N, C-alpha and C positions, 0 to 999 in steps of 0.2 A: 677780607674774605667775604664772598657773597654767601647767601643763605644755603645751608647744606640740607641733607635729608633729615637730620635730627640735630638738636643743639646740645652742646656740652657745657657744664658749669665752668666758671673761671678757675684756673689753678690756684689763684691767690686765695680764693674763698674756701677751698677744700684742699688741705695739704696732702690728702691721699691721692690727689690727682696730679702730683708733680711728675714730670717725665722721668721714666726709669729706663735703665738699660734692658732691652728686650731679651738679650742673650742671657742675662743673669737671672731672669725670672720667667721660667717656662710656663707659668700658669696664665700669663697675659697673652691675649690673642689680638692680632692687629685687625682693625676694622677699616676698610677702605671707604672713605667718605667722598662721595661724588659732589663736586662743586661746579657750578656753571662756568664754563670758559676755561677751566684748568683741569689737567690730568693728574690725578692723585694715585694712579695705579702703581707707580714705582715705589721702591722701598723708602726712598727719601721722604716721600709724602705720606707714608703710612703712619697713622696715629694709633698708639696702643693705649688701652685703658685696662685697669684691673677689674677683676670680677667683684661685683658688689655683694655685700651681705644680703641675706634674704629679707631682712627687715627693711632694706632700702628699696627693694623692688616692689612696685605696686601692681604690676601686670604679670602675665605669664612669661615663662622663660623664653629667651630668644632662640635657644638651641633646641628646645623640646616643644612640639605642638601640644595643645591642650587636649584632654580626653574628648571634649566636644568636637574639636577639629578632626581627631582621629575617627570618631564615629561617623561624622559627616562624610569624610573621605572614603571610609569603608563602605558606607551605604551607597555612595555615588558609584564606586567601582563595582559593587555587587549589582546595582541597577544596570550598568552598562554591560556587565557579563551576562545578566539575565536576558537583556534585549538581544544580545548577540547570539546566545544559545537558542532563544525562541525563534529568531530569524533563520538560523541554520536548520532547526527542526522543521520549520515551515517549508523551506526550500527542499529539504530531503523528502518530505511527504508529497510535495508537488511533483518532484521528479519521479517518485514511485507511481503516482497516479498516471502521469504521462506515459511511463513505460507499460503500465497495465493496459492502457488504451491502445498504444501502438502495437504491442505484441498481439493483442486480441484482433486488431484490424488485419494485420498481416497473416495471422493464423487462418482467419476466415477466407481471405483472398487466395492464399496458396492452397488451402484445403479444398476450396471449391474448384480451383483449376485442376487439381489432381483427380478429384472425384468425377469431374466431367469427362476426363480422358480414360481414367482407370476405374472401371465400374465394380470395384470389390471393396465395399466399405468395411468389412470385417478385417481384411488384411491391412487396410489403411489405418484403422484404429489400433491394431496390434503393433504396427510400426511405430505409431506415436507412443505407445506404452514402452516399446523396446528402447527408443531413444531416451525417454525419461528415465528408464532403469539404468542405462549407461551413465547418464548425468548424475544420478543419485550415487552410483557406485564410485564414480570419480570424486564426488563430494565427500563421501565417507572415507575413501582410501587416503586422500591427501589432507584429511582433517579440516576441510573447508567448512564442514558442519559436523557437530558431534554425532558419532555413530551410536544409535540406541542399543540397549540390551533388552531383547524381547524374549519372553518365555511363551510356552505353549498356550497358556490361558489367555494371554494378550492377543496372540494370533487368532485364536478362536473368536475373541470378541471383535476383532477387526474384520474378519472374513465377511460377515454380512455387508459391511460398508464397502468392501472391495467389490462385491458382487453387484450392488446397485450402482456403484461408481462406473464399473465396466459397462453395464447396460445403458446408463445415461449417456456416456460418450459415444457408444455404438449407435444408439438411436438418433443422436444428433447428427452423426456423420451420414446415416442413411437418409435423413431428412434433407441435409445439405446437398446430397447427390440427386435428389428428386425435384426440389423446388428452389426458388431463389433464396439467397442468403437473407435478404431483408424479410421475406415471409417466414422463414424458420425462426428468426429472432423475434418477430412479432408474435408468433404463437408461444415462444418461450417466455414472453412477458406474462403469461398466465401462471408462472411459478408460484406467486403469492396465493393464488386460489387453491392450488394443491397443498401448499404448506398449511393453510388454515384448516382445510378439510382433514388432512392426515393428523395434524396436531390434536384436533378435537376428537378424532376416532381412537387414536392410540395413546395419547398423553393426557387426555381429559382437559386440555387447555381451550376453554370456550372463548371465542373472539369477542371483542367489544363491539358495540354498535357502530363505532367509527370504522373499525376494520371491515365489517360487513359492508358498510356503505362504499368503502374504497374498492371492493371487488366488483361492484356493478359496472363502472366504466371500463374496468379491465376486460371483463367477459364481453361486454357490449362492443368495445373497440376491436377486440380480436375477431368477433363474429362478423362485424362490418368489413374488416380488412380481408377476411377469408372469402367472403362472398364476391368481392371485387378484385381478387388476386388473379393476375393474368397467368401465372405459372402454377395455379392450384391443381393438385391431384391428391387423392385420398391417402396414398402411401406416404407422401411427404407430410401431410397434415397429422396423421395418426402417430407416426414415428416421433414427430416433434412433441406431440402430447405425451407419448410414452416417455420421452426424455424428461419432461417436466415431472411426471409421476415418480420416476426412479431417482432423479436428483433430489427431490424433496423427501423421498423416502430415506435417502442417505442422511439428510439432516435430522429427521425424526429418530432414526436408529442411533445416530451419534449421541442424542440426548437420552434415549431409553436404554441402550446397551452399554455405553461407555461410562456411565456414571460410577464414580469411585473406583474405576479400574485403570484409567489412563490419565490420572491427575498430573503426573510428571511428564506427559508426552505433549509437546507443543504441536501446533497445527502443521508446520512444515515437515516435521518428522512423521506425523501421521499420514500426510499426503504422500511422502516418499515411500512409506511402507505399502500403502494402498496401490501406488503405481506399480511396484514390483509384483504384488499379488495379482493385479489386473492382467499383467503380461502373462503370468503363469496360467491364469484362468482362460484367457482369450486365445492364446497361440494354438492349442490343439483344436479349438472350435474353428478357427480360420483355416487351418490345414484341412480339416475334415469337410467343411462346407464349401470352400472356395479353391482348395488345392494350393500348391506352391506356385503362385502367379507372379510374384514380384522378383523376377529374374531378368537379366538382360536378354536372354534368348526369347522368353515369352513376350517381353515388351517390343522387341524388334519384329517378332512374328505378327503382333497385333498392329503393326504400323505406327507405333508410338516413338517419339524421340526419347531415347533411354536417358540421356543426360538431363533433359528438362524434367521428366517425371521423377527421377531419383532426387535431383537437387530440390525441387519444390516439395517433395514428400518430406525430406529431411528438414527443410526450413519450416514447414508447417508443424512438424513434430517439435522442433526446438522452440518455436513461438508458443505452441500449446503448453509445454512444460514451463516455459518462462513466465507466461501470464498467470498460470496457476500459482507458481511460487511467489510472484510479486503480490498477488491477491492476498495470500496468507500473511505476507510481510506487512501489508497495509492493515489487515485485520488485527494484528498485534499492536498497532499504534493508534487506532481509532476505535470508536464504539461501533457495535453492530449496526446501529441506525445510520451512522455516517457512511459505513461501508455499503449499506443497502442503497443509499442515495447515490453513491459513486457508481454502483453497479447499474443503476437505472440510467444514469448519464452515459455510461459506457455502452449500453445497448443502443441508445440513440445515436451515438457516434458510429458504432458498427453498422447500423442500418443505413445511415446517410452515406457513409464511405463506400459501402458495397453497392448501393444504388448508383452512385457516381462512377465507380470503377467499372462495373459490369454493364452500365447503361440500361438498368432494369426499367422497363416501362411501368410507370406508377400513375394511376388515375387519381384525380382530386379526392374522390370518395375513399379510395384505398388509403391515401395519405391521411385523411381525416380519421379513419378507423384506427390506423397505427398511432396517430397522435393521441387519440382518446385513451387507448390502451396504455400507452406510456405515461400519460398524465395520471391515470389511475394507479400505476405502479409507484409513481413518485408520491402520490397522496397516501398510499398504503405505507410506504417507508416512513412517512412523517407521523402518521397516527399510530403506528405500531408501538411507539414509546408510551402511549397512554395506557396505564394499567387499570384494570377493573377495580372498583372500590370493594374492599372486603368488609363484610358485615361484622359489627362489633358483637362479641359474645355476650 
């Protein structure tokens, strides 16, 4: 016999190794010994040996892995599971960021097309809140998201947020109807400036020197872009500025008013409630100021394509609510600084895509101003994490 996988002692030297009947001793287990050039897989070639006493064994048991092997295997499996879970989370987060940007791009495109044809921004904004309210109702009715239990005190605390949220979206739509999408979003890049000013005035949060330095390119870039903007008009400029003021007021109010009152309410639930309240607040204003204009009869009398206006209005409203919801989903997974950086990149994507889609004329100086402003926003989002040093008592 040629050399096998392991060697066995001679039966003559060890009487315990004499061949025994396998059927008569169930404690013996056959071991198939592979030998080069011969097949020992059949029962005739099976060699059975008895179990050795513990004193005879010098190494670990052949049937049981050692604790060290078990720990190594468990660590290896845990590492592979950790890598797989981390990869899935990264892919999920990347998908959410992609949806956030895509929904925002299509919202601005469809919204601009509607506002160019249908010059009633209050009605358009109310429609967007109405579609969002329908989606929230479906979500709560079919338990797609847990329906919150709200009391009167909580509604009173949320009301100021709903007011500024309504005004912020209304002013944005007014601006989009007056000037180019790219210019509106360039002006909205000044949101950090209003955030710093309002936080200092109402929360007593003094900015660091780095934060103040980051505001200089933001303000300077917006001013340069405004001076060279082909579609500039004061109504579009000031309503975009008003949108910045109201949106950042919402953030300040959420810190000042909601402290210790809405600890159990997540961002998605809060946004859903604000959407419903905004519809209730804006609907009577739209009817009073603009009348009931979003009807097939009026759209036909105005010479508009009813199907196109209705479909694009609904698509804009769906994209509006979708990108807001996805934004809050991202905020629950990443830090506010990371979310702020993502928002800065989103604004760049929206500006570039709107310029390409609508073929907006942009001069080199205008592009430079927009670029400086957006670079300042990115710088702001990075230095915002730097905390002021507290003096030791």
